[in-house]
Steps between C-alpha positions, in 0.01 A plus 500: 500500500531722800873492597454629854166368614351549853569151625255322727693444816211429742157351450221745461230459763129596498337722772288318743715203572436557872169324450702181565558455864833325561610265784877444556640172636851544644683789666866461398726743311345438164155590632584778736758677299403418130138397448327730758694833405436428135133432554463817707654716221278341237183545703418134545275416794654264761254403761669238724812301568576163658827345596648197676606750776196712588715754693699561184184536290377759746829687482477510116130593505577807723800595292318477170153613624320169426155499676471130584714221644396149471605215723536265207423460130158329572375809691614725214305278254191559703500875426288552187663832420831332427489380132873482423764320713863604480740222620852582643624191661795264434436272200483177683199634696321672216320202338307408814374866530382491144314173562347664808385797306355276222305295760369768731525830305158528352536873459844482352541585131874546472834387653834658449749225599879534546754351271577215488137403496623158654817304524422264213312531168271227597372674812471832314292327232268363764451852664420657158238229434347541846466883449347465148245247623407749785466790265786689666756695293843408605793727430868455593712781630770495221577854581827540295263526200380827654860644550492820292801408281384135450151624391627771285725253316196286444336801332797545274470134404126541438552787276762314304747787562770242564406274214499133575668392834833337454659492838392591859726490810463584862812544724413492875766573745311545826488367847147389611390491869399135524206475744500208755227331309738464206694234692198275481467506111638229268621786272650828600600734214303342216153515652561824698736724285538349150117476465495881455733482198350185346161656511640830345648307206161339444344844517737647236552205277211240546539143610840328447526140388796390700751613771857420600621580850778482738503581875725492803466591871543855625807508726341759733176308566570266784184290507479203267403563143581388147405796275677827601662651186305414194605523132243408232429526128156489342424413137197640331315361188561832330876452513528756787729401788503639866743453776531612866781490749329508843799566733398529856863495616639789304841447652601557864315839514377415852832364611718808441540555123369790306151431368386492143125439539219564253269346235524576133307369199535522126264413205645484148269496205543510115423868499592633837650454846373565841696497831398569856577482864281377791510716808399241752844408642519864647178446705403672734655788309257607232688434179296494182568238230618634168455429127702616206436385139611569149365393167619493139256788428599710807880455475554621847434404855153602634487516878156552646496516890220449761497539872332166576688218675449117502446486882235606573348664197471176277259353749239760383525316172440145611205571725383760241498224234288270710247781593472610135448140393223464759337828396502411131447124536824416303810298591807688637827438320642382836221233535552173666446323164784709336719454810499126453735548202729706739484221748584247242794708386625535859466122555677430174787728592546343833488148347747604223756615759438202727519235227761673282296468190285694254134505610207553262212701642259242360635244746351713785188621332398151405521354850 
């Protein structure tokens, strides 16, 4: 066994993926500052953009050198060169856009949707069925899977360098910027923040069978909400356990105290241990995520380093997965079908905290 292998920390991409013309729906931060810079660096071909505010779409098009601005999604779908639609809108508006693409996008072969795919498992399931029936490959932008430390840890697990997983933890102490559209959601942290960690645990350890959770409001967030600070435990059929503390308060760091902000993670196995940091809370400073690991064979800490960062570099991976899947006629790992299990886990976690009970994933998946 190679003790210090070259770990896969980003998805390998074929040449020629620019054959797929991309149309972008949305012009907010996640599109202008994450998707489009990552696509430019990867050589993907973005042909047009549409947004609720045409003036903003034109501003982003000029800034990111996008050749076409469409008045609305319907006009974009009439362009036969656009074969892939990249959606970057609030989750409550995304389902109707997907339905419109399915109904009118006769040239469209792929959709990259934001997470959460919808605000309920039932609606997400409907969208997956619609895309499947239309012959459209649906992928969901679970971009934390393409953070370099998260992906490299998965490579360690795939190579069995850590043995069998025993315990995984994520400790998030970070203050998100809640967008105005967040105020309209039935859930705040669970569907917007915790979904990253819940999907990462699925990526690392497979599908859990049940979840326990507790939540409380965030004292800093003034608009009405129920789930701010989330604590949850996942149980897996292998015996592995996973837990995350998703703390969007982090103490009165904005109110005058010293700050202690960051995200750390840890995976313990029968034959090794990996630990890491996520650089996202430092954005816009370019702070790479890190990975350290040790094994019973190595008997020391191995600390590979890469210069990639979650925002924006991971977005190369999510769109890259979709374009590779279309090129090779395969299903991406972030497919809508797979994402239904993440949606079920998110819904189960929210229900567990709301109802103060253990929730079996089968309860959601069987509905």
